[in-house]
N, C-alpha and C positions, 0 to 999 in steps of 0.2 A: 444578480443578472443570471439568466437560465442558458446552459450550453445548449446549443443545436443538436439535433438528432445525429446528425453525422459526427459531430466532435464527441457525443457520449458513446457511439458506437466503437470509435476507433480507440478512444481510451479505454472503453471495457475490455476491447481484444487485446490492448497492450498491457492492461492490467492483469488480465488472464493468463497471459502469456508468462509475464513475469513471475506472479504468484506460484504458477506452475513449477516453475524451476526452484523457487525459495520453498516449497512445501515438500521437496524431494530431498532436501538437507536432512541429517541426523539432528537431534535434539542438541547434541554438543556442539556440531558446527552452527547451528543456527544462535545458540547462546553467546557465540563470538562475534557474531556482526556486529558491526557498528550499530550503535544506536539510533544514529540517523544518516543517511546518504542520500544526496541530490544528484541529478543530473538535469541537463537541459536536453529536451524533446521536442520533435515536432509533431503536433496532433493537427491534422486537415490544414495543414500549412501554419498553425500557429504556434509561437514560441510558448513553450509550456514546461513544468518541472515535474519530473517523476521523483517521487519520493520515498524511500524505504524506511521504515522505522521497526525497531526491534524493542521488544519489552521482555524481560524475564518475569512473566505474570507469576510464577510461584517455583518452589524447587524443583518442579516436575513438568514445567510447562513452558515454553517460549511462543511468544506471539509475534510474527511478522506482518505489518500492515504495509500495502502499496497504494500508493495516492497519486492520482495526478491533479496538478492545480494549475491555474493559467493566471497571470498577473492581469489585471486590468488597467483601466483608466485611472493616473495618481496612484498608484500602488495596491489599489483594491484587489484581493484576490476573489475571484469566484468561487462557488461552491466546488469544494473538491469531489471527486469520484474517487472511491476506494474500495479495497478489498482486502479482507485478511485472512490469515490461518494460524492456528494453535499447533503447535508441534509439541508431542508430548515425550517424557522420556521413554516411554514403553514403546514408542514407535507410530503411534497412532496419530492422525493429522485430522483436525476439522476445521469447518470454517469459522471463523471468528462471528460472534453474535453482533448483532447491531449495537447492543450496550458497550460491547468491548471495543468496537470500534469510535464510539463517540467519546470513551474515556482517552482514546489515544490524543483527540482534539484539545483536552484538558492540559 
């Protein structure tokens, strides 16, 4: 099932805000984030989960992914909306690629 336009917009705003905060972390601080942390949020009045994932993708990079997902009828999850950033040891930050984001689903 697809999300409504308003739901997608509010989710995107929430994701961008949270990811902006996480992208300001140093590599060292990003590396010690929990591998996964979830919290319940309201998006357009609908109970949703905001999940932050962290992967140390190499000895010099850590990726943080923020995802909003909503559980539907009989426990089925709707397609998540997500954003990610890769934080390098040298201080550079870049947007995670689509392939990197897909890999977090595996």
